[in-house]
N, CA and C atoms of all chains as a GROMACS GRO file, in nm:
protein
  396
    1MET      N    1   7.704   6.102  -4.292
    1MET     CA    2   7.638   6.220  -4.210
    1MET      C    3   7.630   6.340  -4.367
    2THR      N    4   7.549   6.340  -4.424
    2THR     CA    5   7.572   6.469  -4.511
    2THR      C    6   7.540   6.621  -4.476
    3THR      N    7   7.589   6.766  -4.489
    3THR     CA    8   7.600   6.811  -4.454
    3THR      C    9   7.567   6.926  -4.577
    4TYR      N   10   7.427   6.982  -4.582
    4TYR     CA   11   7.381   7.039  -4.679
    4TYR      C   12   7.410   7.266  -4.658
    5ASP      N   13   7.426   7.274  -4.710
    5ASP     CA   14   7.430   7.454  -4.723
    5ASP      C   15   7.248   7.489  -4.712
    6VAL      N   16   7.193   7.552  -4.660
    6VAL     CA   17   7.027   7.546  -4.686
    6VAL      C   18   7.065   7.745  -4.652
    7LYS      N   19   6.966   7.793  -4.740
    7LYS     CA   20   6.884   7.955  -4.752
    7LYS      C   21   6.799   7.991  -4.719
    8GLY      N   22   6.772   8.077  -4.665
    8GLY     CA   23   6.626   8.085  -4.615
    8GLY      C   24   6.621   8.113  -4.485
    9MET      N   25   6.638   8.008  -4.405
    9MET     CA   26   6.658   7.985  -4.207
    9MET      C   27   6.645   8.096  -4.191
   10THR      N   28   6.524   8.162  -4.114
   10THR     CA   29   6.545   8.282  -4.003
   10THR      C   30   6.533   8.271  -3.868
   11CYS      N   31   6.456   8.117  -3.849
   11CYS     CA   32   6.361   8.126  -3.695
   11CYS      C   33   6.338   8.014  -3.658
   12GLY      N   34   6.308   7.957  -3.566
   12GLY     CA   35   6.288   7.818  -3.500
   12GLY      C   36   6.148   7.768  -3.522
   13HIS      N   37   6.100   7.810  -3.631
   13HIS     CA   38   5.975   7.766  -3.758
   13HIS      C   39   6.013   7.744  -3.893
   14CYS      N   40   6.153   7.785  -3.916
   14CYS     CA   41   6.208   7.772  -3.993
   14CYS      C   42   6.287   7.612  -3.963
   15VAL      N   43   6.370   7.613  -3.867
   15VAL     CA   44   6.382   7.509  -3.800
   15VAL      C   45   6.330   7.367  -3.812
   16ARG      N   46   6.205   7.417  -3.758
   16ARG     CA   47   6.128   7.284  -3.736
   16ARG      C   48   6.090   7.234  -3.890
   17ALA      N   49   6.071   7.344  -3.964
   17ALA     CA   50   5.988   7.316  -4.094
   17ALA      C   51   6.086   7.228  -4.250
   18VAL      N   52   6.207   7.264  -4.153
   18VAL     CA   53   6.300   7.157  -4.226
   18VAL      C   54   6.321   7.059  -4.155
   19THR      N   55   6.348   7.042  -4.030
   19THR     CA   56   6.362   6.922  -3.993
   19THR      C   57   6.288   6.786  -4.061
   20ALA      N   58   6.125   6.901  -4.051
   20ALA     CA   59   6.039   6.848  -4.022
   20ALA      C   60   6.053   6.782  -4.219
   21ALA      N   61   6.085   6.839  -4.301
   21ALA     CA   62   6.060   6.850  -4.436
   21ALA      C   63   6.131   6.680  -4.478
   22VAL      N   64   6.262   6.662  -4.386
   22VAL     CA   65   6.342   6.586  -4.437
   22VAL      C   66   6.322   6.441  -4.370
   23GLN      N   67   6.239   6.456  -4.264
   23GLN     CA   68   6.166   6.352  -4.220
   23GLN      C   69   6.068   6.302  -4.235
   24GLN      N   70   5.983   6.369  -4.374
   24GLN     CA   71   5.856   6.317  -4.452
   24GLN      C   72   5.928   6.203  -4.507
   25VAL      N   73   6.073   6.230  -4.559
   25VAL     CA   74   6.118   6.118  -4.675
   25VAL      C   75   6.192   6.015  -4.570
   26ASP      N   76   6.231   6.055  -4.494
   26ASP     CA   77   6.299   5.940  -4.399
   26ASP      C   78   6.259   5.981  -4.282
   27ALA      N   79   6.188   5.880  -4.202
   27ALA     CA   80   6.153   5.906  -4.066
   27ALA      C   81   6.270   5.906  -3.992
   28GLN      N   82   6.369   5.880  -4.031
   28GLN     CA   83   6.456   5.816  -3.903
   28GLN      C   84   6.529   5.852  -3.965
   29ALA      N   85   6.553   5.942  -4.021
   29ALA     CA   86   6.645   6.040  -4.036
   29ALA      C   87   6.739   6.129  -3.881
   30ARG      N   88   6.821   6.167  -3.882
   30ARG     CA   89   6.871   6.252  -3.799
   30ARG      C   90   6.899   6.372  -3.899
   31VAL      N   91   6.815   6.471  -3.807
   31VAL     CA   92   6.854   6.594  -3.850
   31VAL      C   93   6.850   6.687  -3.706
   32GLU      N   94   6.988   6.770  -3.807
   32GLU     CA   95   7.076   6.898  -3.692
   32GLU      C   96   7.091   7.013  -3.774
   33VAL      N   97   7.014   7.118  -3.747
   33VAL     CA   98   7.033   7.223  -3.789
   33VAL      C   99   7.128   7.325  -3.675
   34ASP      N  100   7.155   7.413  -3.816
   34ASP     CA  101   7.238   7.503  -3.724
   34ASP      C  102   7.190   7.646  -3.791
   35LEU      N  103   7.118   7.747  -3.737
   35LEU     CA  104   7.028   7.818  -3.808
   35LEU      C  105   7.117   7.947  -3.795
   36ALA      N  106   7.248   8.020  -3.705
   36ALA     CA  107   7.285   8.145  -3.782
   36ALA      C  108   7.390   8.107  -3.891
   37ALA      N  109   7.433   7.981  -3.899
   37ALA     CA  110   7.553   7.912  -4.010
   37ALA      C  111   7.456   7.894  -4.116
   38GLY      N  112   7.322   7.863  -4.127
   38GLY     CA  113   7.299   7.840  -4.245
   38GLY      C  114   7.321   7.658  -4.312
   39LYS      N  115   7.353   7.604  -4.231
   39LYS     CA  116   7.375   7.432  -4.219
   39LYS      C  117   7.265   7.358  -4.164
   40VAL      N  118   7.230   7.231  -4.274
   40VAL     CA  119   7.188   7.109  -4.217
   40VAL      C  120   7.279   6.977  -4.217
   41GLN      N  121   7.290   6.953  -4.108
   41GLN     CA  122   7.359   6.804  -4.104
   41GLN      C  123   7.203   6.664  -4.131
   42VAL      N  124   7.240   6.609  -4.199
   42VAL     CA  125   7.156   6.504  -4.206
   42VAL      C  126   7.200   6.329  -4.202
   43ASP      N  127   7.179   6.257  -4.115
   43ASP     CA  128   7.227   6.127  -4.149
   43ASP      C  129   7.119   6.048  -4.122
   44SER      N  130   7.107   6.037  -4.251
   44SER     CA  131   7.003   5.946  -4.333
   44SER      C  132   7.021   5.834  -4.462
   45THR      N  133   6.905   5.750  -4.483
   45THR     CA  134   7.000   5.654  -4.624
   45THR      C  135   6.936   5.692  -4.722
   46MET      N  136   6.831   5.822  -4.700
   46MET     CA  137   6.879   5.849  -4.802
   46MET      C  138   6.938   5.962  -4.892
   47PRO      N  139   6.935   5.935  -5.082
   47PRO     CA  140   7.042   6.004  -5.161
   47PRO      C  141   7.050   6.142  -5.121
   48ALA      N  142   7.126   6.216  -5.092
   48ALA     CA  143   7.145   6.358  -5.104
   48ALA      C  144   7.043   6.462  -5.165
   49PRO      N  145   7.006   6.386  -5.320
   49PRO     CA  146   6.889   6.504  -5.431
   49PRO      C  147   6.772   6.461  -5.344
   50ALA      N  148   6.766   6.350  -5.294
   50ALA     CA  149   6.598   6.352  -5.240
   50ALA      C  150   6.593   6.472  -5.134
   51ILE      N  151   6.682   6.450  -5.022
   51ILE     CA  152   6.723   6.500  -4.938
   51ILE      C  153   6.675   6.658  -4.988
   52GLU      N  154   6.767   6.725  -5.056
   52GLU     CA  155   6.823   6.878  -5.108
   52GLU      C  156   6.632   6.869  -5.189
   53ARG      N  157   6.574   6.792  -5.230
   53ARG     CA  158   6.440   6.789  -5.306
   53ARG      C  159   6.353   6.867  -5.166
   54ALA      N  160   6.384   6.747  -5.142
   54ALA     CA  161   6.271   6.752  -4.944
   54ALA      C  162   6.244   6.918  -4.909
   55ILE      N  163   6.397   6.976  -4.894
   55ILE     CA  164   6.389   7.094  -4.859
   55ILE      C  165   6.340   7.212  -4.890
   56ALA      N  166   6.398   7.187  -5.039
   56ALA     CA  167   6.295   7.292  -5.134
   56ALA      C  168   6.177   7.319  -5.185
   57GLU      N  169   6.103   7.142  -5.167
   57GLU     CA  170   5.988   7.167  -5.134
   57GLU      C  171   5.938   7.217  -5.061
   58ALA      N  172   6.009   7.269  -4.889
   58ALA     CA  173   5.957   7.336  -4.786
   58ALA      C  174   6.037   7.454  -4.761
   59GLY      N  175   6.040   7.478  -4.868
   59GLY     CA  176   6.070   7.662  -4.926
   59GLY      C  177   6.163   7.698  -4.907
   60TYR      N  178   6.296   7.624  -4.878
   60TYR     CA  179   6.403   7.652  -4.864
   60TYR      C  180   6.550   7.650  -4.969
   61GLU      N  181   6.625   7.708  -5.007
   61GLU     CA  182   6.703   7.623  -5.075
   61GLU      C  183   6.851   7.561  -5.037
   62ALA      N  184   6.887   7.457  -5.058
   62ALA     CA  185   6.952   7.329  -5.001
   62ALA      C  186   7.039   7.264  -5.069
   63LYS      N  187   7.180   7.247  -5.073
   63LYS     CA  188   7.252   7.221  -5.107
   63LYS      C  189   7.343   7.136  -5.076
   64ALA      N  190   7.373   6.967  -5.139
   64ALA     CA  191   7.470   6.914  -5.020
   64ALA      C  192   7.626   6.970  -5.042
   65LEU      N  193   7.664   6.994  -4.940
   65LEU     CA  194   7.851   7.031  -4.947
   65LEU      C  195   7.910   6.926  -4.909
   66SER      N  196   7.900   6.806  -4.839
   66SER     CA  197   8.055   6.675  -4.846
   66SER      C  198   7.886   6.537  -4.815
   67MET      N  199   3.964   9.848  -3.462
   67MET     CA  200   4.104   9.840  -3.492
   67MET      C  201   4.187   9.880  -3.454
   68THR      N  202   4.287   9.808  -3.403
   68THR     CA  203   4.449   9.802  -3.267
   68THR      C  204   4.524   9.769  -3.377
   69THR      N  205   4.637   9.832  -3.386
   69THR     CA  206   4.808   9.822  -3.454
   69THR      C  207   4.844   9.759  -3.308
   70TYR      N  208   4.974   9.725  -3.360
   70TYR     CA  209   5.060   9.689  -3.219
   70TYR      C  210   5.149   9.670  -3.322
   71ASP      N  211   5.273   9.716  -3.292
   71ASP     CA  212   5.412   9.676  -3.273
   71ASP      C  213   5.458   9.546  -3.243
   72VAL      N  214   5.521   9.468  -3.334
   72VAL     CA  215   5.558   9.338  -3.293
   72VAL      C  216   5.745   9.316  -3.346
   73LYS      N  217   5.755   9.274  -3.254
   73LYS     CA  218   5.897   9.253  -3.240
   73LYS      C  219   5.937   9.114  -3.322
   74GLY      N  220   6.040   9.066  -3.384
   74GLY     CA  221   6.082   8.908  -3.374
   74GLY      C  222   6.030   8.846  -3.460
   75MET      N  223   5.937   8.922  -3.591
   75MET     CA  224   5.875   8.824  -3.707
   75MET      C  225   5.952   8.825  -3.796
   76THR      N  226   6.065   8.718  -3.854
   76THR     CA  227   6.093   8.694  -3.946
   76THR      C  228   6.065   8.663  -4.123
   77CYS      N  229   5.911   8.545  -4.049
   77CYS     CA  230   5.893   8.514  -4.205
   77CYS      C  231   5.748   8.428  -4.208
   78GLY      N  232   5.729   8.423  -4.293
   78GLY     CA  233   5.554   8.397  -4.264
   78GLY      C  234   5.533   8.258  -4.226
   79HIS      N  235   5.609   8.158  -4.112
   79HIS     CA  236   5.591   8.083  -4.065
   79HIS      C  237   5.551   8.195  -3.935
   80CYS      N  238   5.610   8.286  -3.890
   80CYS     CA  239   5.583   8.439  -3.729
   80CYS      C  240   5.502   8.448  -3.805
   81VAL      N  241   5.428   8.489  -3.962
   81VAL     CA  242   5.328   8.560  -3.985
   81VAL      C  243   5.169   8.456  -3.943
   82ARG      N  244   5.219   8.330  -3.957
   82ARG     CA  245   5.127   8.244  -3.930
   82ARG      C  246   5.096   8.202  -3.766
   83ALA      N  247   5.185   8.186  -3.723
   83ALA     CA  248   5.175   8.206  -3.608
   83ALA      C  249   5.168   8.312  -3.473
   84VAL      N  250   5.133   8.439  -3.511
   84VAL     CA  251   5.073   8.574  -3.482
   84VAL      C  252   4.938   8.580  -3.490
   85THR      N  253   4.927   8.540  -3.645
   85THR     CA  254   4.766   8.558  -3.663
   85THR      C  255   4.720   8.429  -3.612
   86ALA      N  256   4.800   8.322  -3.535
   86ALA     CA  257   4.671   8.196  -3.502
   86ALA      C  258   4.667   8.230  -3.324
   87ALA      N  259   4.809   8.280  -3.317
   87ALA     CA  260   4.819   8.359  -3.175
   87ALA      C  261   4.683   8.436  -3.087
   88VAL      N  262   4.619   8.546  -3.222
   88VAL     CA  263   4.513   8.627  -3.201
   88VAL      C  264   4.445   8.525  -3.184
   89GLN      N  265   4.395   8.482  -3.292
   89GLN     CA  266   4.266   8.393  -3.297
   89GLN      C  267   4.238   8.290  -3.202
   90GLN      N  268   4.362   8.249  -3.096
   90GLN     CA  269   4.308   8.169  -3.030
   90GLN      C  270   4.230   8.238  -2.918
   91VAL      N  271   4.301   8.367  -2.874
   91VAL     CA  272   4.182   8.457  -2.780
   91VAL      C  273   4.088   8.483  -2.811
   92ASP      N  274   4.071   8.468  -2.924
   92ASP     CA  275   3.922   8.596  -2.991
   92ASP      C  276   3.931   8.494  -3.159
   93ALA      N  277   3.879   8.396  -3.184
   93ALA     CA  278   3.832   8.339  -3.311
   93ALA      C  279   3.778   8.398  -3.425
   94GLN      N  280   3.713   8.483  -3.356
   94GLN     CA  281   3.669   8.580  -3.489
   94GLN      C  282   3.775   8.731  -3.502
   95ALA      N  283   3.828   8.740  -3.453
   95ALA     CA  284   3.937   8.819  -3.474
   95ALA      C  285   3.992   8.839  -3.597
   96ARG      N  286   4.004   8.944  -3.698
   96ARG     CA  287   4.054   8.952  -3.838
   96ARG      C  288   4.167   9.048  -3.807
   97VAL      N  289   4.337   8.933  -3.851
   97VAL     CA  290   4.429   8.998  -3.797
   97VAL      C  291   4.497   9.022  -3.952
   98GLU      N  292   4.610   9.121  -3.973
   98GLU     CA  293   4.658   9.162  -4.109
   98GLU      C  294   4.805   9.213  -4.093
   99VAL      N  295   4.899   9.100  -4.119
   99VAL     CA  296   5.065   9.099  -4.033
   99VAL      C  297   5.098   9.193  -4.173
  100ASP      N  298   5.236   9.310  -4.095
  100ASP     CA  299   5.321   9.348  -4.232
  100ASP      C  300   5.442   9.321  -4.178
  101LEU      N  301   5.489   9.210  -4.273
  101LEU     CA  302   5.606   9.156  -4.190
  101LEU      C  303   5.692   9.237  -4.148
  102ALA      N  304   5.714   9.307  -4.281
  102ALA     CA  305   5.847   9.381  -4.351
  102ALA      C  306   5.816   9.522  -4.211
  103ALA      N  307   5.675   9.582  -4.172
  103ALA     CA  308   5.715   9.650  -4.132
  103ALA      C  309   5.719   9.650  -3.938
  104GLY      N  310   5.693   9.485  -3.928
  104GLY     CA  311   5.690   9.458  -3.781
  104GLY      C  312   5.524   9.500  -3.735
  105LYS      N  313   5.445   9.557  -3.809
  105LYS     CA  314   5.334   9.597  -3.727
  105LYS      C  315   5.255   9.454  -3.776
  106VAL      N  316   5.094   9.490  -3.624
  106VAL     CA  317   5.001   9.410  -3.680
  106VAL      C  318   4.873   9.451  -3.632
  107GLN      N  319   4.762   9.444  -3.712
  107GLN     CA  320   4.676   9.470  -3.729
  107GLN      C  321   4.564   9.397  -3.691
  108VAL      N  322   4.535   9.429  -3.581
  108VAL     CA  323   4.408   9.380  -3.508
  108VAL      C  324   4.219   9.427  -3.498
  109ASP      N  325   4.188   9.340  -3.555
  109ASP     CA  326   4.012   9.379  -3.526
  109ASP      C  327   3.947   9.229  -3.436
  110SER      N  328   3.951   9.347  -3.307
  110SER     CA  329   3.857   9.207  -3.251
  110SER      C  330   3.818   9.295  -3.121
  111THR      N  331   3.742   9.247  -3.001
  111THR     CA  332   3.664   9.276  -2.926
  111THR      C  333   3.720   9.239  -2.792
  112MET      N  334   3.831   9.175  -2.808
  112MET     CA  335   3.955   9.184  -2.710
  112MET      C  336   4.024   9.310  -2.663
  113PRO      N  337   4.022   9.319  -2.502
  113PRO     CA  338   4.159   9.436  -2.483
  113PRO      C  339   4.268   9.403  -2.540
  114ALA      N  340   4.355   9.522  -2.586
  114ALA     CA  341   4.450   9.516  -2.600
  114ALA      C  342   4.569   9.401  -2.516
  115PRO      N  343   4.546   9.414  -2.396
  115PRO     CA  344   4.665   9.345  -2.267
  115PRO      C  345   4.649   9.238  -2.333
  116ALA      N  346   4.529   9.192  -2.375
  116ALA     CA  347   4.496   9.000  -2.395
  116ALA      C  348   4.563   8.959  -2.511
  117ILE      N  349   4.551   9.140  -2.640
  117ILE     CA  350   4.631   9.014  -2.726
  117ILE      C  351   4.768   9.074  -2.756
  118GLU      N  352   4.772   9.174  -2.625
  118GLU     CA  353   4.951   9.158  -2.673
  118GLU      C  354   5.022   9.027  -2.594
  119ARG      N  355   4.917   8.966  -2.508
  119ARG     CA  356   4.983   8.833  -2.384
  119ARG      C  357   4.995   8.744  -2.483
  120ALA      N  358   4.907   8.762  -2.582
  120ALA     CA  359   4.856   8.624  -2.652
  120ALA      C  360   4.967   8.647  -2.734
  121ILE      N  361   5.018   8.748  -2.833
  121ILE     CA  362   5.123   8.774  -2.912
  121ILE      C  363   5.290   8.687  -2.835
  122ALA      N  364   5.317   8.800  -2.736
  122ALA     CA  365   5.366   8.765  -2.691
  122ALA      C  366   5.382   8.581  -2.597
  123GLU      N  367   5.285   8.518  -2.547
  123GLU     CA  368   5.329   8.352  -2.583
  123GLU      C  369   5.324   8.306  -2.677
  124ALA      N  370   5.309   8.371  -2.779
  124ALA     CA  371   5.369   8.304  -2.929
  124ALA      C  372   5.485   8.325  -2.927
  125GLY      N  373   5.601   8.401  -2.857
  125GLY     CA  374   5.727   8.417  -2.818
  125GLY      C  375   5.783   8.589  -2.913
  126TYR      N  376   5.717   8.636  -2.949
  126TYR     CA  377   5.733   8.728  -2.992
  126TYR      C  378   5.656   8.900  -2.894
  127GLU      N  379   5.772   8.986  -2.891
  127GLU     CA  380   5.751   9.163  -2.826
  127GLU      C  381   5.634   9.220  -2.876
  128ALA      N  382   5.515   9.253  -2.818
  128ALA     CA  383   5.434   9.328  -2.884
  128ALA      C  384   5.339   9.422  -2.773
  129LYS      N  385   5.335   9.550  -2.849
  129LYS     CA  386   5.296   9.642  -2.807
  129LYS      C  387   5.145   9.744  -2.882
  130ALA      N  388   5.089   9.754  -2.838
  130ALA     CA  389   4.977   9.809  -2.938
  130ALA      C  390   5.046  10.005  -2.911
  131LEU      N  391   4.977  10.024  -3.064
  131LEU     CA  392   5.040  10.147  -3.073
  131LEU      C  393   4.936  10.265  -3.078
  132SER      N  394   4.760  10.226  -3.099
  132SER     CA  395   4.694  10.351  -3.069
  132SER      C  396   4.554  10.249  -3.105
   0.00000   0.00000   0.00000
């Protein structure tokens, strides 16, 4: 489980866009978005840089925290 | 052309959601969204209450101004 700091999420559409972006690189990924906190928890076998890139391609700044 | 005050739009996804909501009730409608101002201009033959209802069903508060 890795937590990402994600900037730019403002609404429920953003939550779905980030979730879909992660699940495009790993369909099995479990994704939990905390919109208010700007945090996304991802449970995935993909390395953090791939997750960060997927979120970035959806238009948000993502940085793995742990 | 009617201008609507629309509350709750925060990002480009919201702009697309509002535009799609209006075009679902009138596929020919021309829709221009000013996200920063919270204003939506709609050129449509549909009456304002129908447009307001469509936007409301997409999750935003809409009120015709003129």
